[in-house]
C-alpha positions as CSV (number, residue, x, y, z in Angstrom):
1,M,-8.5,25.2,-9.3
2,E,-5.6,22.9,-8.5
3,S,-6.3,19.3,-8.0
4,A,-5.4,17.7,-4.6
5,S,-2.9,15.5,-6.3
6,R,-1.1,18.6,-7.7
7,R,-0.2,19.5,-4.1
8,A,1.2,16.0,-3.5
9,R,4.0,15.8,-0.9
10,I,7.3,14.7,-2.4
11,I,10.7,13.6,-1.1
12,I,13.6,14.0,-3.5
13,A,17.0,12.2,-3.3
14,D,20.1,12.9,-5.4
15,D,23.7,13.0,-4.3
16,E,24.3,16.2,-6.3
17,S,23.0,19.2,-4.4
18,I,22.6,21.4,-7.5
19,I,20.3,18.8,-9.1
20,R,18.2,18.6,-5.9
21,M,17.9,22.4,-6.0
22,D,16.8,22.4,-9.7
23,L,14.4,19.6,-9.0
24,R,12.9,21.3,-5.9
25,E,12.4,24.5,-8.0
26,M,10.7,22.6,-10.9
27,L,8.4,20.6,-8.5
28,T,7.5,23.7,-6.5
29,H,6.8,25.6,-9.7
30,L,4.5,22.7,-10.8
31,G,2.5,23.0,-7.5
32,Y,4.0,20.1,-5.6
33,D,5.2,20.3,-2.0
34,V,8.8,19.1,-1.5
35,V,8.8,17.9,2.1
36,G,12.2,16.4,2.3
37,E,15.6,16.0,0.6
38,A,18.3,13.3,0.8
39,A,21.7,12.7,-0.7
40,D,21.5,8.9,-0.6
41,G,19.0,6.0,-0.7
42,R,19.2,5.1,3.0
43,T,18.4,8.6,4.1
44,A,15.6,8.8,1.6
45,I,14.0,5.7,3.1
46,E,14.3,7.0,6.7
47,L,12.7,10.3,5.6
48,A,9.9,8.5,3.8
49,Q,9.2,6.3,6.8
50,K,9.0,9.4,9.0
51,L,7.1,11.8,6.7
52,H,4.9,9.5,4.7
53,P,5.1,11.4,1.4
54,D,2.8,10.8,-1.6
55,L,5.8,10.2,-3.9
56,V,9.6,9.7,-3.7
57,V,11.8,10.9,-6.6
58,L,15.2,9.0,-6.5
59,D,18.4,9.3,-8.5
60,I,19.7,5.8,-9.4
61,K,23.4,6.4,-8.8
62,M,23.9,7.4,-5.2
63,P,26.3,6.4,-2.4
64,D,25.6,4.0,0.4
65,M,22.4,2.7,-1.2
66,D,21.5,3.2,-4.8
67,G,18.1,4.5,-6.0
68,I,16.9,1.1,-7.2
69,E,17.5,-0.7,-3.9
70,A,15.8,2.2,-2.0
71,A,12.9,2.1,-4.5
72,E,12.5,-1.7,-3.9
73,R,12.3,-1.2,-0.1
74,L,9.8,1.7,-0.5
75,T,7.5,-0.2,-2.9
76,Q,7.6,-3.4,-0.9
77,S,6.5,-1.6,2.3
78,R,3.9,0.3,0.3
79,I,5.2,3.6,1.7
80,A,4.9,5.6,-1.5
81,P,5.3,5.3,-5.3
82,V,8.8,5.9,-6.7
83,V,10.0,7.8,-9.8
84,L,13.6,7.2,-10.7
85,L,15.9,9.7,-12.3
86,T,19.0,8.6,-14.2
87,A,21.6,9.8,-16.6
88,Y,21.8,6.3,-17.9
89,S,19.2,4.5,-20.0
90,E,21.0,1.1,-19.9
91,Q,18.7,-1.9,-20.4
92,N,19.9,-3.7,-17.2
93,L,19.0,-0.6,-15.1
94,I,15.5,-0.5,-16.6
95,E,15.1,-4.2,-15.9
96,R,16.2,-3.7,-12.3
97,A,13.9,-0.7,-11.9
98,K,10.9,-2.8,-13.3
99,R,11.6,-5.6,-10.8
100,A,11.8,-3.0,-8.0
101,G,8.2,-1.9,-8.8
102,V,9.1,1.6,-9.8
103,S,6.2,3.7,-11.0
104,G,8.1,6.0,-13.3
105,Y,11.4,6.6,-15.0
106,L,13.0,9.9,-16.2
107,V,16.3,10.2,-18.1
108,K,18.4,13.3,-17.3
109,P,18.5,16.0,-18.5
110,F,14.7,16.4,-18.5
111,R,12.5,19.4,-18.8
112,E,10.0,20.6,-16.3
113,S,7.2,19.8,-18.7
114,E,8.2,16.1,-18.7
115,L,8.0,15.8,-14.9
116,M,4.3,16.2,-14.3
117,P,2.9,13.4,-16.6
118,V,5.4,10.9,-15.0
119,I,4.5,12.0,-11.4
120,E,0.7,12.1,-12.0
121,L,0.8,8.7,-13.6
122,A,2.8,7.3,-10.7
123,L,0.4,8.7,-8.2
124,A,-2.6,7.4,-10.1
125,R,-1.1,3.9,-10.5
126,F,-0.2,3.7,-6.8
127,H,-3.7,4.8,-5.8
128,D,-5.2,2.1,-8.1
129,L,-2.9,-0.5,-6.6
130,K,-3.9,0.5,-3.0
131,G,-7.6,0.2,-4.0
132,L,-7.1,-3.3,-5.5
133,E,-5.2,-4.4,-2.4
134,N,-8.0,-3.1,-0.2
135,E,-10.6,-5.0,-2.3
136,V,-8.6,-8.2,-2.0
137,E,-8.3,-7.8,1.8
138,Q,-12.1,-7.3,2.0
139,L,-12.8,-10.3,-0.2
140,K,-10.5,-12.5,2.0
141,D,-12.2,-11.2,5.1
142,A,-15.6,-11.9,3.7
143,L,-14.6,-15.4,2.7
144,E,-13.1,-16.1,6.1
145,T,-16.3,-14.8,7.8
146,R,-18.4,-17.1,5.6
147,K,-16.3,-20.1,6.5
148,L,-16.6,-19.4,10.2
149,I,-20.4,-19.0,9.9
150,E,-20.7,-22.3,8.0
151,R,-18.6,-24.1,10.7
152,A,-20.6,-22.6,13.5
153,K,-23.9,-23.4,11.8
154,G,-22.7,-27.0,11.4
155,I,-22.0,-27.2,15.2
156,L,-25.5,-25.9,16.0
157,M,-27.1,-28.4,13.7
158,E,-25.1,-31.3,15.2
159,V,-25.3,-30.3,18.9
160,H,-29.0,-29.1,18.9
161,G,-30.3,-31.1,16.0
162,L,-31.4,-28.0,14.1
163,K,-32.0,-27.7,10.4
164,E,-29.6,-25.4,8.4
165,A,-32.1,-22.5,8.2
166,E,-32.9,-22.8,11.9
167,A,-29.2,-22.8,12.9
168,F,-28.7,-19.7,10.7
169,N,-31.8,-17.9,12.1
170,R,-30.6,-18.6,15.7
171,M,-27.2,-17.1,14.9
172,R,-28.8,-14.1,13.3
173,R,-31.1,-13.6,16.3
174,T,-28.1,-13.8,18.7
175,S,-26.3,-11.3,16.5
176,M,-29.2,-8.8,16.6
177,D,-30.0,-9.3,20.3
178,N,-26.4,-8.8,21.4
179,R,-25.4,-6.2,18.7
180,K,-22.6,-8.5,17.6
181,S,-21.5,-9.2,14.0
182,M,-22.3,-12.6,12.6
183,R,-18.6,-13.3,12.6
184,E,-18.3,-12.6,16.3
185,V,-21.3,-14.9,17.0
186,A,-19.7,-17.6,14.9
187,E,-16.4,-17.3,16.7
188,A,-18.1,-17.5,20.1
189,I,-20.0,-20.7,19.1
190,L,-16.8,-22.2,17.8
191,L,-14.9,-21.3,21.0
192,T,-17.6,-22.6,23.3
193,H,-17.8,-25.8,21.4
194,Q,-14.0,-26.2,21.6
195,V,-14.0,-25.6,25.3
196,E,-16.9,-28.1,25.9
197,T,-15.3,-30.7,23.7
198,R,-12.0,-30.5,25.6
199,S,-13.6,-30.6,29.1
200,S,-15.9,-33.5,28.2
């Protein structure tokens, strides 16, 4: 049975139509779904923004906007991972590609058998990166919530002369009674306190 990633949706960009045709054939034969084609970097970006592919395969040397610049924009906006194709293996191009956050690199001419490992690795790396970013966001959110709860607890202790545990229990009771999260309760306490402080 084919894995879900084998049917990944791919956009290809190369200014030579014959190479695009060959590439489309190879990718289709490998079980991927080619959802869009472009002859330059700018069009590739527009297509990617519209179609949200799983991967974009870009030639480096293209008119209007080269593959590396297009790759940089795609990776910065986290639209999709990018695999670059090039007939050149110059060091400065490889350095630029690395700085652009490219996930894979293939030197032309390449065989069909070389495509899949590069694509699968690029997809896996991008998936891992997304996972890490989500974890970081969740941790930041948890830390922010904790800070708000601490500040709200401090206000309850100060205004009502409560001990820390009592202040926390009062917040938890309010949270359960009103079916609100602890963060929402903390935000409400902070807002109320702010309003009262201003009006007094």
